[in-house]
C-alpha positions in Angstrom: 9.5 -15.1 -2.6 11.5 -18.1 -3.8 12.2 -16.1 -7.0 14.0 -13.5 -5.0 15.7 -16.1 -2.8 17.1 -17.8 -5.9 18.4 -14.4 -7.2 20.4 -14.0 -4.0 21.7 -17.5 -4.2 23.0 -16.8 -7.8 25.7 -14.6 -6.2 27.0 -17.5 -4.2 27.4 -19.7 -7.3 24.9 -22.4 -6.3 24.3 -24.5 -9.4 20.8 -24.6 -11.0 19.4 -21.4 -9.3 19.4 -19.6 -12.7 16.4 -21.8 -13.7 14.2 -19.3 -11.8 14.9 -16.7 -14.5 13.0 -18.7 -17.1 9.3 -18.2 -17.4 8.8 -21.8 -18.6 10.5 -23.3 -15.5 8.6 -21.0 -13.1 5.3 -21.7 -14.9 5.9 -25.4 -14.6 6.7 -25.1 -10.9 3.5 -22.9 -10.4 1.4 -25.5 -12.2 2.7 -28.4 -10.1 2.4 -26.6 -6.8 -1.1 -25.4 -7.5 -2.2 -28.9 -8.6 -0.7 -30.6 -5.5 -2.1 -27.9 -3.2 -5.6 -28.2 -4.6 -5.5 -32.0 -4.2 -3.9 -32.3 -0.7 -5.2 -29.1 0.9 -8.6 -29.6 -0.8 -9.4 -32.7 1.3 -8.7 -30.9 4.5 -10.9 -27.9 3.5 -13.7 -30.2 2.4 -13.6 -31.9 5.8 -13.8 -28.5 7.6 -16.7 -27.4 5.4 -18.6 -30.6 6.3 -17.9 -30.1 10.0 -19.2 -26.5 9.7 -22.3 -27.9 7.9 -21.7 -25.6 5.0 -23.7 -27.6 2.4 -25.5 -26.8 -0.8 -29.2 -25.9 -0.4 -31.0 -27.4 -3.4 -34.4 -26.4 -4.6 -36.5 -29.1 -6.3 -36.5 -28.1 -9.9 -37.4 -31.5 -11.3 -34.0 -32.1 -12.7 -32.4 -35.6 -12.8 -30.1 -36.3 -9.8 -30.6 -32.8 -8.5 -31.8 -33.6 -5.0 -28.8 -36.0 -4.4 -26.6 -32.9 -4.3 -28.3 -31.5 -1.2 -25.8 -31.1 1.6 -22.7 -31.4 -0.6 -20.1 -28.9 0.8 -19.9 -25.7 -1.1 -17.6 -22.6 -1.0 -14.9 -24.8 -2.5 -13.7 -21.8 -4.4 -11.5 -21.2 -1.4 -9.5 -24.2 -2.5 -9.0 -22.7 -6.0 -8.1 -19.3 -4.8 -5.5 -20.6 -2.2 -4.0 -22.9 -4.8 -3.5 -20.0 -7.2 -2.2 -17.4 -4.7 0.4 -19.6 -2.9 2.4 -20.5 -6.1 2.2 -16.9 -7.3 3.6 -15.6 -4.1 6.4 -18.2 -4.1 7.6 -18.2 -7.8 6.1 -15.0 -9.2 7.7 -11.6 -9.7 5.9 -9.6 -7.1 7.3 -6.4 -8.6 5.5 -7.1 -11.9 2.4 -4.9 -12.2 0.6 -7.5 -14.4 1.1 -10.2 -11.7 0.0 -7.8 -8.9 -3.2 -6.9 -10.8 -4.1 -10.6 -11.4 -3.5 -11.4 -7.7 -5.6 -8.3 -6.6 -8.4 -9.3 -9.0 -8.4 -12.9 -7.7 -8.7 -11.8 -4.1 -11.2 -9.0 -4.8 -13.6 -11.2 -6.8 -13.1 -14.1 -4.4 -14.2 -11.8 -1.5 -17.4 -10.8 -3.4 -18.2 -14.5 -4.0 -17.4 -15.5 -0.4 -19.7 -12.8 1.0 -22.5 -14.0 -1.3 -22.0 -17.6 -0.2 -21.8 -16.6 3.4 -25.1 -14.7 3.3 -26.8 -17.7 1.7 -25.4 -20.4 3.9 -24.7 -18.9 7.3 -27.3 -16.1 7.4 -29.9 -18.2 5.6 -30.5 -15.5 3.0 -31.5 -17.5 0.0 -30.8 -14.6 -2.4 -27.3 -14.0 -1.0 -25.7 -10.6 -1.8 -28.0 -8.2 -3.7 -27.2 -8.2 -7.4 -26.4 -4.5 -7.4 -23.7 -5.0 -4.8 -22.1 -7.8 -6.9 -22.1 -5.5 -9.9 -20.6 -2.6 -7.9 -17.8 -5.0 -6.9 -17.2 -6.2 -10.4 -17.2 -2.7 -11.8 -14.8 -1.6 -9.0 -12.1 -4.1 -10.0 -12.7 -3.4 -13.7 -12.1 0.3 -13.2 -8.9 -0.4 -11.1 -7.5 -2.6 -13.8 -8.4 -0.2 -16.7 -7.2 2.9 -14.9 -3.9 1.2 -13.9 -3.3 0.3 -17.5 -3.8 3.9 -18.4 -1.7 5.5 -15.7 1.1 3.0 -15.0 4.1 3.9 -17.2 5.4 0.3 -17.4 2.2 -1.0 -19.0 3.0 -0.3 -22.6 2.9 -2.0 -26.0 5.2 -2.1 -29.0 3.1 -2.0 -32.2 3.9 -4.3 -35.0 4.2 -3.1 -38.6 4.6 -5.0 -41.8 7.2 -4.8 -44.5 5.5 -5.6 -47.8 7.6 -7.0 -50.7 7.3 -4.9 -53.8 7.6 -7.9 -56.0 5.1 -10.3 -54.4 2.9 -7.8 -52.6 3.1 -10.1 -49.6 4.4 -9.5 -46.0 8.1 -10.0 -46.1 8.7 -9.5 -42.4 7.2 -7.9 -39.2 9.2 -5.3 -37.4 8.7 -3.4 -34.1 10.0 0.1 -34.7 10.0 3.0 -32.4 9.7 3.1 -28.6 7.1 1.4 -26.4 3.9 3.4 -26.4 0.9 3.7 -24.1 -2.1 3.2 -26.3 -5.7 1.8 -26.0 -5.1 -0.8 -28.6 -6.3 -4.4 -28.7 -6.5 -7.4 -31.0 -9.5 -8.2 -33.2 -10.0 -11.6 -34.9 -10.2 -12.4 -38.6 -8.8 -9.0 -39.7 -5.6 -8.6 -41.7 -4.2 -5.6 -39.7 -5.6 -6.9 -36.5 -4.6 -4.0 -34.1 -7.6 -1.9 -33.2 -7.2 1.4 -31.4 -10.3 2.5 -29.4 -9.4 6.1 -30.1 -10.4 5.5 -33.7 -14.0 5.5 -32.4 -13.5 8.9 -30.8 -11.7 10.6 -33.7 -14.4 13.2 -33.7 -13.0 14.5 -30.4 -9.9 15.9 -32.2 -7.0 16.3 -29.8 -9.0 14.5 -27.1 -9.4 11.4 -29.2 -6.7 9.4 -27.3 -8.3 10.2 -24.0 -11.7 9.3 -25.4 -10.3 6.0 -26.6 -9.2 5.2 -23.0 -12.7 6.1 -21.8 -14.2 3.6 -24.3 -11.6 1.0 -23.1 -12.7 1.5 -19.5 -16.4 1.0 -20.4 -15.6 -2.2 -22.4 -13.5 -3.5 -19.5 -16.4 -2.9 -17.1 -18.8 -4.7 -19.4 -16.5 -7.7 -20.1 -15.5 -8.3 -16.5 -19.1 -8.2 -15.3 -20.5 -10.3 -18.2 -17.8 -13.0 -17.9 -17.9 -13.2 -14.1 -21.7 -13.5 -14.1 -21.6 -15.9 -17.0 -19.3 -18.2 -15.2 -21.5 -17.9 -12.1 -24.6 -18.9 -14.1 -22.7 -21.7 -15.8 -21.8 -23.3 -12.5 -24.7 -25.7 -12.1 -23.3 -29.1 -13.2 -20.5 -31.1 -11.7 -17.1 -30.1 -13.1 -18.5 -27.9 -15.9 -17.3 -24.5 -15.0 -13.9 -25.6 -13.6 -13.3 -27.6 -16.8 -14.3 -24.8 -19.2 -12.2 -22.3 -17.2 -9.2 -24.5 -17.4 -9.6 -24.8 -21.2 -9.9 -21.0 -21.6 -6.9 -20.7 -19.3 -4.7 -22.8 -21.5 -5.5 -20.7 -24.6 -4.9 -17.5 -22.7 -1.6 -18.8 -21.3 -0.3 -19.5 -24.8 -1.4 -16.1 -26.0 0.3 -14.4 -23.1 3.5 -16.3 -23.7 3.5 -15.4 -27.4 2.6 -11.8 -26.9 5.3 -11.4 -24.2 8.0 -12.7 -26.5 9.2 -10.4 -29.2 10.2 -13.2 -31.6 7.0 -15.1 -31.4 5.0 -11.9 -31.6 6.8 -11.1 -34.8 6.0 -14.5 -36.3 2.3 -14.2 -35.5 2.3 -10.5 -36.5 0.7 -9.4 -33.2 1.6 -6.5 -30.8 4.4 -7.1 -28.3 3.5 -6.5 -24.7 6.7 -6.2 -22.6 6.4 -7.6 -19.1 3.2 -9.5 -19.8 5.0 -12.8 -20.0 4.9 -13.0 -16.2 1.2 -13.7 -16.6 2.0 -17.1 -17.8 3.2 -18.0 -14.3 -0.2 -16.9 -12.9 -2.2 -18.8 -15.5 -0.1 -21.9 -15.0 -1.1 -21.8 -11.3 -4.7 -21.1 -12.3 -4.9 -24.1 -14.6 -3.2 -26.3 -12.0 -5.6 -25.2 -9.3 -8.6 -26.0 -11.5 -7.4 -29.4 -12.5 -6.7 -30.2 -8.8 -10.1 -28.9 -7.9 -11.6 -31.2 -10.5 -10.2 -34.1 -8.5 -13.1 -33.5 -6.1 -15.5 -31.6 -8.3 -15.9 -34.1 -11.1 -19.2 -36.1 -11.0 -20.3 -37.0 -8.5 -19.0 -33.9 -6.9 -17.6 -34.0 -3.4 -17.5 -30.2 -3.2 -19.0 -27.3 -5.2 -17.0 -24.1 -5.8 -20.0 -21.9 -5.0 -20.0 -18.2 -5.9 -16.6 -17.9 -4.2 -15.2 -19.8 -7.1 -17.5 -19.1 -10.1 -17.6 -15.3 -9.8 -13.8 -15.3 -9.4 -13.1 -17.6 -12.4 -15.0 -15.6 -14.9 -13.7 -12.3 -13.6 -10.0 -13.3 -13.7 -10.3 -14.8 -17.2 -11.7 -11.4 -18.4 -9.0 -9.4 -16.5 -6.3 -11.6 -17.9 -7.5 -11.2 -21.5 -7.7 -7.4 -21.0 -4.1 -7.2 -19.6 -2.7 -9.0 -22.7 -4.8 -6.8 -25.0 -6.9 -9.7 -26.3 -10.2 -8.8 -24.6 -12.2 -8.7 -27.9 -11.4 -12.4 -28.4 -13.4 -13.2 -25.3 -16.8 -13.4 -27.2 -15.3 -16.4 -29.0 -13.3 -17.9 -26.1 -16.0 -17.5 -23.5 -19.0 -17.8 -25.8 -20.6 -20.4 -23.5 -20.5 -18.1 -20.5 -22.1 -15.3 -22.6 -24.8 -17.6 -24.0 -25.7 -18.6 -20.4 -26.0 -14.8 -19.6 -28.1 -14.2 -22.7 -30.4 -17.2 -22.1 -31.4 -15.8 -18.7 -31.9 -12.3 -20.1 -34.1 -13.5 -23.0 -36.1 -15.9 -20.8 -36.9 -13.2 -18.3 -37.8 -10.6 -20.9 -40.0 -13.0 -22.9 -41.7 -14.3 -19.7 -42.6 -10.8 -18.7 -43.7 -9.7 -22.2 -45.9 -12.7 -22.8 -47.4 -13.1 -19.4 -45.7 -16.4 -18.4 -44.5 -18.1 -21.7 -41.0 -19.4 -22.0 -38.4 -19.7 -24.8 -36.4 -22.4 -23.1 -37.6 -25.2 -20.8 -35.4 -23.7 -18.1 -32.5 -21.3 -17.7 -29.5 -21.0 -17.4 -29.2 -22.8 -20.7 -27.5 -26.0 -19.4 -30.6 -26.8 -17.3 -32.7 -26.7 -20.5 -31.0 -29.9 -21.6 -31.8 -31.6 -18.2 -35.6 -31.3 -18.6 -38.0 -33.6 -20.5 -40.1 -31.8 -23.0 -43.4 -32.9 -21.4 -42.7 -31.2 -18.1 -43.0 -27.6 -19.3 -44.1 -25.8 -22.4 -41.5 -23.7 -24.2 -40.8 -22.3 -27.7 -37.8 -24.6 -27.9 -38.7 -28.1 -26.8 -35.7 -30.1 -28.1 -34.2 -32.2 -26.8 -37.4 -34.0 -26.1 -35.8 -36.2 -23.4 -33.5 -35.1 -20.6 -29.8 -35.6 -21.3 -27.7 -37.0 -18.4 -25.6 -34.5 -16.5 -22.3 -36.0 -17.3 -23.0 -36.0 -21.1 -24.0 -32.3 -21.0 -20.8 -31.5 -19.1 -18.6 -33.4 -21.6 -20.3 -31.8 -24.6 -19.8 -28.4 -23.1 -16.2 -29.2 -22.6 -15.9 -30.3 -26.2 -17.5 -27.0 -27.4 -15.1 -25.1 -25.1 -12.1 -26.8 -26.7 -13.3 -26.0 -30.1 -13.9 -22.3 -29.1 -10.4 -22.2 -27.6 -8.9 -23.5 -30.8 -10.8 -21.0 -32.9 -9.7 -18.2 -30.6 -6.1 -19.2 -30.9 -6.0 -19.6 -34.7 -7.5 -16.1 -35.1 -4.0 -14.8 -34.3 -2.8 -16.3 -37.6 -5.8 -16.6 -39.8 -6.6 -13.2 -41.3 
C-alpha cells in the first residue's frame, strides 16, 4: 500500500519517494517492520494466549527439562504470520504474482496449522487434525502454486546460454538470447550446465513431452511442499530450533532470489534469469525479520512456542519460495535437517513394526534421540551415551544449518 502511495507522491516531486522503487530499500523496510512487529506485537499476543490458557500440553517422555515447558503459551505462529503479512501489504507490489502466491501460501498453511492447534488445545483432541486432512491442505496449495506457474503468462524464465572461446575452450560470456519462455525448468547442483528441464524425463511422449514435464513438475512440487512442511513440523520440539533454521534457510533463498531476478548477477553466476521474481526478496526479508523477532521470545527458555500454526507454515513457505525461483531441487541440501527428521520417523515406525518393537533410534524425531541417555531405552544406535543439553543440540543444529545454506549457495558457482 505504501508502495503505491509513494508512486503517487512521485508526481508531486516529494524528495526521497523514489526509494520505494528499489528492491533493496523495500526489503530493508520489510525486515525492520517485521522484526519490530514480532517483538512489540508478540508480547501482547503472548499475554492474550496466557489469559486464554492456551498452553502446551507436554507428555512425560523422560527428556531433560521437558516437563518445565508445560503450560507455556503455544500457537505463537500467529506472531510470525502477522509480522510477515503486514510488511508485505505495506511495501510489497501487490500486483506481482510471485508476491501474491507467497502471501496466499502463508495464510493457507497458517490456517491448516491453526486448525490443528485449535483442535488440540481447545477441543482437547490430543491428535489434532487428522494427518490426511493436513496432507490434503498441503497438496492443495502445492497444486495451486504449480498450476499458476504453468498457466500465468507472466511467470516465465529467460534461459542462459554460454559462449565458449575457441582458443581456450572456456566460457567467455553468458548471454540471454531469445524471448522469455514458459518452461518446466529448474536448477540442479554440481552440474556444469545446471538447467534441468522436467520434459526431458517425458521425451518418450513426443509432442506431449512439454505437457508431461509440467505434470512431473506438479508432482515434485506436491512432494516437496508436503515433505518440507511436515519436516519443519517434526523439527519443532526444542526452543528456538525451527525458527533459527528457517531464518538461516531464508537468508540463502533471499540471496538466490535477488541474484536470479537480476539479469547481470544471473549472467555472472550463469543461472537462469526469472523476471519479476526479485519481488520475492521483499517477502523473504519480512520472513527473516519475523523469525528473528519471534526468537526474542522463543529462545531458551521459551516464553512461547510457535505450534503447528508456525511450523507447518514455515516449512511450506520455504518450499514454495524455492519452487517459485526455480531452485526446488536445492531443497534436499538446504533443508536436509527437515528431511532427516521426516526420514527418522518413517524408518523408526517401519523398523518397529517389522521387528515387533525394536528401535533404530532411542527416540524420534531425531533431535529427541540426542536428549535421551543410552540406558533408558535399547536401540540400534545408542550414541550419544549421555543426554545432550537442549541448548547445545539447538546450537549444533543451527551450525549444521549454516553449513548446509553455504553449500546450497556455492552450488550456483561450483560446477
